[in-house]
VEXZA-232577 format. One record per residue (C-alpha): x, y negated, z negated. Coordinates in steps of 0.1 Angstrom, whole numbers, plus 5000, padded with zeros to 4 digits. Each point is the difference from the previous one (the first is absolute). Layout:
N
XYZ;...
This chain:
254
644281356408;497249825017;500350035038;499449635003;503349934983;501750205028;498149795026;501449674987;503550045014;498750125034;497449735000;502749744992;502150125029;497249985025;498949664986;503649875005;500050135036;496749845009;500749684981;503349955018;498350025034;496949794995;499149974963;497250184981;502150224977;497749904971;497250195017;501950324992;501749934967;497349824980;497350275004;502550274991;501049814968;496449954990;499350375005;503150114981;499449764971;496349954997;500249864964;502749745008;499149635003;499949855036;502749754990;502450294991;499350195032;500349695022;503249914984;501450355004;498949995037;501849665005;503250134984;500050315023;499249795031;502449714996;503050235003;498850145034;498849675013;503449834991;501950295017;497849975031;500649635002;503850054998;499950275026;498049785024;502349704992;503050195013;498450035035;497649715002;500849634998;498049874970;498849635002;501049924964;499149635002;496350105002;500150344982;501749864969;497449734993;497250245009;501350264975;500449734973;496449885005;498850375000;501650064967;498349714984;496750105016;500350364988;500649894964;497049775001;497950275016;500950254973;499049744974;496749945018;498950364997;498649934965;497949715014;498350165029;499350375008;502150115030;497450265011;497849715010;502449935029;499550355016;497249895025;502149705011;503250205004;498150275019;498749745024;503549855005;501550355006;497450085026;500749675017;503850075000;499550345014;497749885028;502349715009;503150225001;498350275020;498549765026;503349805005;502250275015;503049775000;499549894964;503350024982;501950155029;502049685009;502049794976;500449625002;500549724975;497749694997;501449695016;499349794969;502350114971;498149804974;496750155010;501550345000;501349944964;496749874988;498150305014;502550254986;499749844965;496249995002;499950375011;502450104972;498149814973;496650125011;500850375005;502349994969;497049894979;497950285016;502750254993;500249904963;496249984997;498950315019;502750155023;498750265025;501049905036;502549744990;502650125025;497550035028;498749644994;503549865000;500950185032;496849885017;500449644990;503749985008;499250135035;496849795005;501349674986;503850025004;500050195034;502250284988;500150365013;499150294977;503650094992;501049654989;496749954982;500550334981;503549884989;498649674987;497250184983;502450234982;502049704986;496949824989;498750324985;503250044980;499449664985;496350074991;500950334985;502749854978;497649734988;497350264993;502450224982;501049714978;496449944991;499150374994;503150084980;499449704977;496350084996;499950374996;501950335000;501550165031;500850375005;503749955006;501150365005;497150065025;500849685018;503750105002;499350335016;497449855024;502449725009;502750245011;497550195022;498649675013;503549895008;500750315021;496749965018;500749645008;503350085016;498350255023;497249765008;502349715008;502150225023;496850115018;498849655004;503349875013;500350295025;496549975015;499549624997;497049775000;497650225021;500350294976;499649774970;496849855016;498550355002;501050084964;498549664989;496750095016;500050344982;500749844966;497449735005;497450265010;500850204968;499649684979;496649945017;498950354992;501249974964;498249664994;496950135017;499950304976;500649784970;497249775009;497350245014;500750324981;500749864966;
């Protein structure tokens, strides 16, 4: 048996753990899937990844929801807008090459990392906006925009959601991470619907990876809840740095 197939369950567990804390699980699962199945179509592998991820993401969201008060009046509409955006983004892949976005995404990630690093109190304190209507409009705009990006390209979706929820909605890292999980579940389901209807999915591989992703997400959510916003902020910076390195390699070493 190819050693890469043995790495898939372990990779899915670690991806679930990381994703439950701050997002970025796709950074681990997608390269493993492409390495294990070099002859498969990207749509098949992306669909398999989404199926494996959505189980862990949903579990993490439920785990958080038992301990954290979720603002459903803004999360619900944001998730609905994100689902629509993700579906449209997936359809737009055929119209515009996603790789063309790499330099722009790299610049945005660098800006996010610098801003988060300089602002030591960023995401440490939690408060709601005083204007509920403005809060709702911003949440829907974030959901629709990042949902489209997730369906169209994907890497860094959780990190962008967390950053924008903190920057625009004045949340702390813990609450922003909870909201990001719920929105991510919505985008994953929309993307799964598109990929399943437009290509094959490795169902057995996805099932095994989903179970491992689920176990990892439980561990990750427990760690995040125990150590709070300050710990998630550090993990966030680590994941964003890894994303920057990956995009830099894709652009300058390709």
